[in-house]
N, C-alpha and C positions, 0 to 999 in steps of 0.2 A: 504494500500500500504506500502511495506517495503521502508523505507526512507534512502537512501545513498546520499542525497543531502544536508542535514543539514550541515551548516558551509561553504557552497559554494554558498550561495545566491548571485545573481548578475552575476554568471557565467552560461554558457549554461547548460541546463538540458535535460536529456533523460528519458522518461518514457516508459516502456514496460508493457502492461496490456491487460486484457480482461474484460468483464463485467460479473458479477454474481449477479443476482437479482437487476439489474440496478445500481450496484456499481462497481467502478473500483477496480480490484484486480490485483496486480502486484508489480512492482519495480520502484521507482523513484531514479535517480542517477545523480551525477555530470558527465558531458560529458567526462571528463578525464578518469573516470573509464571505461566507455563504449568504449572509444578509445583504451585503453589498451587491452580490451577483443577482439575487432574487429581486431586489428593489429596482434593478435596471430593466426588468421585464415590464413591458407596457400592457395595459388592458387592451382587449380587442373589442371595438364598438362599445367602449365604456364598461366592459365586463371582464373580470378575471377568468382565465381559463387554465386548464391543465394544472401544472405544478404551482403556478402563481395563485390559482384559486385556493389550493390547500394552504399555501404559505400565508396568504393574507387573511385567511380565516382561522389560522392557528390550528389546523386539523392535520390529518395524515400522519406524518412522522412525529408530530407533537403529541398525538393521542396514542399512537401504537407504534412501537419501535422495536425491531426494524419494520419498516413499511415498504411494501413493494410498489414501485412506480407502475401505475395502472396502464399507461400507454407510452412506451419508449419513444415512438415516432413523434408524438405530440410534444413530449419533453424535449427531444432533440431540436425540433422546430423552434420551440421557445428559446432555448439556450442559443441557437444560431441567430436568432433575431436581435440579440443584445449587441449594442454598439460598444465594442471592446474599448474604444478610446475614452469612454466615460468611467472606466474602472481604473483603480490603482494597479500597480505592477503585479502584485501577488494574486489578487483576484482575477486578473487577466490570465495568468498562468493556469490557475485552477479552472477557469472557464474552458480553456482550450483542452485541458485534460478531461473535464466532464463531457464535452462534446465528443472527444475521441472514445471515451468509455462507452457512450451511448451508441456511436456509429459502429464500433467493433463488436457490440454485444446486443444488437437490436432485437434478436430473437430470444435472448436469455432474460431471466429474471434479474432486475437491478433494484437494489434496495437503498433507502435512505434511513440512516439510524441517527437518532438524536440522544445524546447522553450528557 
């Protein structure tokens, strides 16, 4: 797992991952980085959709963790819609890795875990 949580121990953590040969493969990060990425997603026709819907209503991974992303293609589309130039350097790196994870595992279960 790529670690973007180091130095933030004691703060909330978000992990996005899948399993490959029974091992977690993905990204672990400080919740603040994930917040910056999620806040960059814009509503569609004035409504939150897909992951942004769950994020803005504090549902999904906040209620049940680990939580399986219900539609990897919709999630990928949302993350790809983000203007990377609006993000700080580390959240940009994380966003690129999230997109890569979703592209490479579109038919696999992908989870978001909040701890």
